N, C-alpha and C positions, 0 to 999 in steps of 0.2 A: 601560716606555714602550710605549704602544699606537700603532699606525699602521693606517690604513684605505686600501686601494687599490681603484680601480675601473678595470677593463680595463687593469691594469698601471700606472695613474697614481695617485700618492699624492695623497689629498685631505684627510687628517687625520693629525696627529702631535702627541701630547701634549707633545712637547718644543718645539714651535713655537707660541708664544702671541701674537706680535705681527703675524703676516702674515695679512691677511684671506683670502688664497687658500687657507689651510689651516684656516679656522675652521669648526667643526661644532658644532651645538647638540644637547644632550640625547642623546648617543650611548649606546645600551643594547645589551648583548649578553646573550642568554638561551639558553645551551646546555642540553640535557637528554638523558637516556639513551634516550629514545624516538627520537632521531635527527632530530627536527623542530626543530632549533635555529634561532634567528632573530637578526637584527641590524637595528637601526633607528637613524636619525639625521635631523637637519634640516640642510639646506644653505641658508645665506643666499645672496643674489644674488652676493656677492663671491667665493664659493668657486670655485676654478679648474675644477671639474667640474659646476658648476651647470647648464650647458646641454648636457651630454654624456651624460645618463642615457638609456639605452634599456631600457624595461620588458621583462622576460622575456629580455633579451639580455645586458645588461651583467653581467660577472662581478665580484663584490665579495669582497675578502679582508680579514680582520682578523688582525694579528700582535701578539704581546707579546714584546718583546726578541728579535725575529727568529724566534720560534716561531709557526707558523700555528695560530690558534685556530678560525677560521671561514672557510669558502669557500661561496659560494652565488651566487644571481642576484637581480636586482631584481624583486620581485613586484609592487609597487605604489608609485606616486608621487602625492602630493597637494600642490597649491599653495595657499597662503593669500593674503589680500589684500595682504600685503607681499612677495609673490613668493618666499616661503620654501618650499622643497620638502621635505616629509616623505617619507623614503625607507624602505620596508620590504623587507627581504631574507630569503629562505628558504634553507635549507641546500642543499648540493649533492645531498643524498639525494633531493630532490624531482625531480632529473633522471630518476629511474626512472619517473616518471609520464608521461614523454614518449614512451615506446616501447610497442608492443603485441606481444602474442604470439598468433599464429594458433593454431587447434586443433592439438594435437600429442599424441603418445604418448611415454612414456619408461619405460624399464626399466633401472635401473642404480643407482649409488651416489648418496647424497644430495649428497656433494661434487660429483659430476659434474653433477647437476641445477642446483646453484648456478652452476657455471661455464657451463653451457649458457644459463641465463637471462641472465647478464651478457654473454655473447658475442652473443646475439641483440639485446640492447639496444644494444651498441656499433655494430652494423651499421646502426642506424636513426637515430643522432643524430650531431651535430657533434662534432669532436674534443674541445672543452672540456667536453662532457658525458659523455665515456666514462670507464669505470673499468677498473682492473686488479684481478683477484681477489687479495686479500691473505691474511691469516691466517684459517683456519677451525678453531676450537676448540670450537664449540658442539655438535658431533656427531661421532661416530666416523667415520673414513674408510671403515670396512667396512659402515656402515649402508646398506641398500638400500631402494628405493622403486619402485613401479609407478604410473604415472599415465596416464589417458586424459582429455585435456582437449578438449572439443568446442565451446568458445566462445572469443571474443577477450577478452583481459584485459591490463591494463598490467603491466609488469615489477614495479612496486611491489606490486600486488595479488597477483601470483603468489608473490613472495618472502614477503609477509606471511602468506598463507594456506597455501602449500605447505611453507614452511620454518620461519619464526618461530612460526607458530601451532601447528605440530606438534611441533617439536623445541626451541623456546625460544631463548634467546640474544639478542644485540644486533647490529644493523648499525652499523658505525663507519667513517667515512671518514678517510683519512690522506693528506696530500700530501707526497711525498718528491721533491724536485727538480721536474720537470715531470710527474710521474706521480701520479695520484690513486688510491689503493688503497681497495678496499671490503672490509672485514673482517667476518666473521661469528664473533663471539666469545661465549664463555660468561660471562666477566667483562669489563665494559666498561673499567674503569680499573685502577690499581695500588693497592697499599697505600701510603698517604702517611704519612711519618714525622712530619709536622707535626700536632700535636694542636690542638684548639680547647678552650681551658680557661678556666673562670670565673676572673676576676681577672687574666687575662693578655691574651687577645685576643678573648674572648667579650663582645659588646656587648648582645645581646638574644636571648632564647630562648622559643619557644613549643612546647609538647609536646602533640600531639593524637593520640588513639587513634581510628582509624576503625572504630568498633564494628560497622558494617555488614559488614565483611569478616572479622571474627573467626570462626574455626571451630576446633573441638577434636576432631571425629570426621570421618574422611575415608573415602569409598568410592572407591578407585582403579578406573578403568575403562580397559580396553585395546581392542584391535582387534575389529571385528565382521566377520562373513562374510555372504555372500548365499546363501540356500538355493535349491533348485531352483524354488521358486515366485517367485523374484525379490524375496524379502523379507529384511530384515536379521535375523540372529540376535542374541541378547543379547550385549553386549560382554563381553570377557574380564574376569574378576575375580581377586582374590588368594585366593579361598576354598580352593583346592587346596594352597596353601603357607602358609596362615595359620590352621591349626587349625580349619578349617571356617567361619571368619568371613570375610565379604566386606568388612569394614571394619577400620580401625586407628584408635587414639585416643591423644591426648596426655594422660596421666593428670594431670600437673601442671596443665595448662590446664583440664582438666575440673574440678579442685578449685577453680579460680578463677572460671570462667565457666559451669560446667555443660556439658552435652552440646549442642553446636551442630554440626549435620551439614552436610557439603558433599560434592559429588562433583567429581572432576577427571578429565579424559580424556586418555590418551596413545594416540591413535587408531592409531598405527603399531606399538604394542608388542603382540607376540603371545606373549611369554614371561612367565608368571605370576611367576617369581622376580624378574626385572628390574622388572616392574610394581610389585611390593611394595617394592623398594628405592627406586624413584622416588617412590612414595607416601609413604614415611617421610621422605624429604628435603623433599617439598612440605608435609607436615604441620607441619614445624618453623616454617614461615612463618605458620601459622594464627593464632597468638596474639601474634605480634610484628609488628603492622601499625601501629606508632606512627610519626608523622611529626614530625620536629624541624625547625622553621623558625627560622633564627637569623641574626643579623647578627654578623659577626666581622671582625677585621682579618687579612688574609692576611699572615703574617709574611714572605712573600717581598718585600713592599714595604719591610720593615724591614731584612731581610738577604737580599741577592740570592743567597746560597748556599742558602737554604731553597727547596725545591721548592714551587711554587705549587699550590694545591688545584685540581684539575680535576674536571669532571663524571665520575662513574663511579668516583672514587677511594674507597677505604675509609679513613675518618678516625675517630680516637678523639675522642669528645665527653666532656668531663669537667666536671661542675658539681655539687659537693656540695650546694649549697642546693636544687637541683632534683632531687637523687637520681638523677642521670644519670651513668653511666660505662660506655660501650660503644662499640664500633667499628661504624660504620654507613656504608653507601654513599651518596655524594653523588649525588642523582638529578637535581637541576637547580640552576642558578645564575642569578641576575639581577645582571649586572655593570653598574654605573654607571662608564663609562670615565673620566669627569672627576672623579668622587668615589668612589674605591674603597671608602672607609669605609662607604658606603651599600649595598654589595653584600650580597645576601640569598642564603643557602644553604639548600637543602632536603635533608634526610637521611632515609633510609627510604623506604618506598613512599608515593608521593604519593596523597592521597585522591582517589578516582575521582569524576568527574562522572557524570551520567546517561548521557551519550554513551559514556564509557569503560566503564561497567558494561555497557552494551548490547553493546559490542564484545567484552568478556570473555564474556558470555553466548553470543554468536555462536560464539566459539571452542569453548566446551564443547558447544554443540549440534552443531557440526561433528564433534567427536570422538565424540559419542554415535551419530551416524549411521554411524560405522565408516569414515570417509574416511581416506585416507593423507595427512593434513594438514588442518588446519582453523584457522579464526580469522583475524583480520586487522584492519587499520585500518578498512576500509569494508565488506567483505562476506566471506561464506563460500560457497564453491561446491564441494560434494563430488561427485566423479564416480568411480564405481566400476562397471566393466564397462559395462552399458547403463543405468545409473541416475544421474541428476543431481539433486542436492538443493541448495537455496540459501536463504540469508537475506540480505536487503539492506535498506538504509535510506538516506533522505535527511534530513539535519539542517540546516535553514536558519534560523539565529537571526535574521538580518536581516529575514526575511519571516515569522517565527513559524510556520514550516511544517515538519511532520514527516511522513514517509511510510515505513511499514514494509511489506515484502512478502516472502513466502516461498513456496516451491513445490517441486514434484518433477516431473521428466520420467522416466517409467519405460518404457523400450522393450521390456521383457520382456512387458508386458501392454498396450502401446499406450495408456497413461494419462498425462494431464497434469493436475496440480492446482495452483492458484494461490490465495493469499489475500492481501488487501491492506487496510491501514488508512491512511487519509489524514486528518491533523489540520491544520486551518488556523485559527490563532489570530486572524488579522486579520479574516477573514470570519465567524468563529464557526461553522465547519462541520466535520462529522465524516463521513467516507465509509467504508463497509465493503463489501467485495466478496469473494465466494468463487466459484470457477469450477472445474469439472471437465470434461475432454474425454476421451472414450473412443472406441476404434475396434476393430472386429472385421473380420477378413479370413479368409474361408473360400474354398473352391473356387469357388463360384458366388455367394457373398454377400459384400457389403461394406457395412458400416454405420458411421455416426459419430453420436455423441451429445454435445451440448454443453449443460451445465446451469449456470445462473448465478443467484445471489441477490445483491441489492444493498440496502443501507440508506443513505439520505442524511439527515443531521440538519442543519438550517439554523437556528441560534439567532438570527441576525439577522432573518430573515423569519418565524420561527416555523413552519417547515415540517418535515414528516417524510415521506419517500418510501420505500416498500417495493416491491420488484420481484423476481419469480421467473420464470425463463424456461427452457424446455427446447426445444432444436432437434435434430431427428433427420433423418438422410439415409440412405436404404436403397437399395441397388442389388442386385437379384436377376436374374441373366441380363441381359435387355435392358430390364427394368422398373425404373423409378426412382420412388421415393416420397419425399416430404419433408413434414415437419410441424413447425410452430412454435407452441408454446403459451405464453401469457404471462398472468400475473396481476399487477395493480398496485393499490396502496393509496396515496392521497395525502391527507395531513392538513395543512390550512392554518389555523393558529390565528389569523393576522392577518386573513384574509378570512372566517373562520368557515365553512370548506368541508371536505367529506369526499368523496372520489372513489374509487369502486371500479370496476375494469375487468378482464374476463376475455376472452381472445381466442384462437382457434385458427385458424391458416392452414395449409391443406393444399396438396397438389399442384394446379397449375393456378390458383393464387391464389384458391382458394375460402376464404371467410372466415366464421367464426361468431364473434359477439361479443355480450357483454352488458355494459352500463354502468349505474351508479347514481351520481347526484351529489346531495348534500345541500348547500344553500346557505342558511345562516342569515341572512346579510346581505340577500339578495334574497327570503328567505322562500319558497323553492321546492324541489321535489323533481323530479328528472328521471330517467327510465329509458329505455334504448334497447336494442333487440335487433335483431341483423342476422344473416341467414343466406342465403348464395348470392345476395346483391344485394337481397334483400327486407328492408325495414326497417320496424319498428313502434316507436312512441315514445309515452310518456305524460309530460306536463309538468303539474305541479300547483303552483298558488299559492293564496294565501288567497282569491282572487276566483273562480278557475275551474280546471277540469281539461281539458286538451286531449289527446285520443286520436287518434293518427294510425296507421292500419293498413289493409292491403288487405282484411282481414276482421275483424269483431268478433263474437264469440260470447258471449251472456249466458245462462248455464245456471242456472235457478231463478227464483223469483218476483222480478220487477223492477217497482218502482214509480217513476214519474216524475211529480213534482208539477207541473212546468211544463216544456213543451217548445216551443221556438220555432225553426221552420225555414222558409226561403223556399221550398225545393223538397226533397221527399223522394221519391227514386226507388227503388222496391223491386221486385225481380224476383219474389219470392214471399212470401206471408204464410201462416204457420201459426199461427192464433190462435183461441181460443174466443170472444173478444169484442174488436172493434176499433172505436174511436170517433175520428173526426177531422173537421175542417172541410174539408180538402182532402187528397186522397190520390191518388197516381199509382201505379197497379198494372199490371204486365204479366200477372200470373196470380194468382188466389186459389184456395186449396185448403183445404178442410176448415173453413171458417168457419161457425159456427152462427148468429151474429147479426152484423149489420153496420149501424150507423147513421151515415150520412154526409150532410152538407149538400150538398157537391159531390163527385162521384166521377168520376175520370178513369181510363179503361182504354185503354191504348195511347195513340193520339194524339187520341182522341175523348172528349168529355164524355158520360158514361153510355153508352158504346158498348163492348161487349165484342168483343175480337178473335176469340174463338172461344166455343162454348157453355161456359158456366161455371155451376156450381152456386152460386146466390145465395139468401140468406134475407131475411126481414123486408121483403118488398115490401108496402107498406101500401095495397093495393087488394083489394076483396073477390073474390078469385080462389081457386078451390079448388086443393088440392094435386094435383099431377099434370098441371095445365094448362100450356100454353105461352103466352108473350107474344111476339108478332112485332113487329119494328120495323125501320125503315130507318136505315142509317148515312148519313153525309154524302155518300157516293159513290152512294147510291140502292140499294145492295145490301140485301136483306132478311136480317135476323138474327133469332134467337129466343132466348128465355130459358125454361128449365125451372123451374117453381115447385115448390119442395120442400114448403113449408108455406103453407096459405091463411090469410088474415086477413079479418076482417069490417069493418075500418076502411077509410076512403077514402084514396086516394093522390092528391095534387095534383101535377100536372106541367105543364110547358110544352113546346110543340112543338119548340122549339130544343134541349131537353134529350133528349126521347125522343118519337118519333112512333109512337103506338100504332096498330097495324093490326088486331089482334084475335088470337084464339087459333086 
């Protein structure tokens, strides 16, 4: 008989079938050895607890014949059009997510660390979420550990990374009376005398080997140390106690599958002989990663004296037609409370999903870095002396979003490095980022350097963005200097654009920059250069080129087929030959010939502001003579004739009043 209670009030009983107050639809119980068991059911409007559900607050329990199978809280409630409420409950182990641990140091036994973490949790949560430390069989009571934690983390993450990830074992909750015990055990369940046998109680069987996890050769790795330079030494190996070999192999498995290599880290182990023993035990699991998923009748429902199968139990599976006869641990159960014959049992190691493989990889990476504990459900943060290393991820199936990040904070050399990968399946975007920050402190010198590179790929808009940036800050005595240099490349496939930019910004906001933009859609090329507030630019299209600058220097032979300008104001001309209809000149120097229809000097037509050497005056005047004339103010001016000509010059008095030589 199954019963479900919420906040101490019974809402479901398989023995009560006619009372609407106890009707529950589709009740499912799903325990597993990972400790993340769940219970779900649907409450019709007539159920006595339909209006009393409190999300994250209501405590729900499941019992079978008076034995508690599940205790947890309501995590989610969803109502449908008929006002039926689907209730999803998570196990009481999730209560460990509700408390935080401030930065701390610890030097003592592993048992003591477990007790310390639970005691800190109990101080922060309500009574119904507190635990009493129960059995500890996963690690020896004499095992010691040193930890320096400089960040805030949940109790769940601390236990996962510091204890389970480093020493193995399982967390298990047990309720005895009004006390909820939290055990840390090496073996989750017991040996169950009830077999599952073909032709007796076995209804269906699927046998799957997870080939991705098979290995036949193992390199066991132990603890690492940090040398004087703040770098990790190589992890301990078994070479000294294994005839000079750093690996062990399963000869029978090698004959079946060939040599498939793996490493596994016991980051707390500094004894090579113990490391070898642990490696041999772990190697036994390398070629036995089959998963048996089966439907069976629990003989407890036939004979109440038969012990029911519980998650974590070791059960003998016997099926001659399938060639199966072995004792395997039950790792998860899916129980249909209304139809027990539909219960599905999973035996052996459950095939890992991508997320679970990533978590396993995290654990191994944590061990390789030499931490006193590594791995966990969500993250690894290894902290040894003044060095912190971590790997973390966000996995959001609902929004098709994955984020990976890893980094190191090394206080021995004042260096911080971070890398990040962001994948967005909804927007079709990939972001990559790497950043390193260094710092130097001497007697009179302080300097900081931050370097960053970023790559953004946008599949929806057809864009690629690349960026590299270095920022430095230097203080020497009372002098402070800063410099920020950036280069960027933008590729836009949708708009047909390419953009390049380089910029340097120094102390006092002095900026030097250069930009180039190619726009195929507009048919244009644009360049821009800036330095200390002075800007020049060139814009080119199929029709014209526009040059904007305070000065333009043309070096070499220059030919202009057509030139049209309303006004051309020139301070000086250095030319062998200049021809124009209208020319405004303040000063001419070194011209050998000059043919002009109208000539403006200063503010006067054909009036020089000062004696100027001029050529090609078409009046029969000998070289070395002067021409005297009056300007509009009545002042007498003169011209020195460099070369004489025999042709006549026509002029009008309003252009030049000739006085004589």
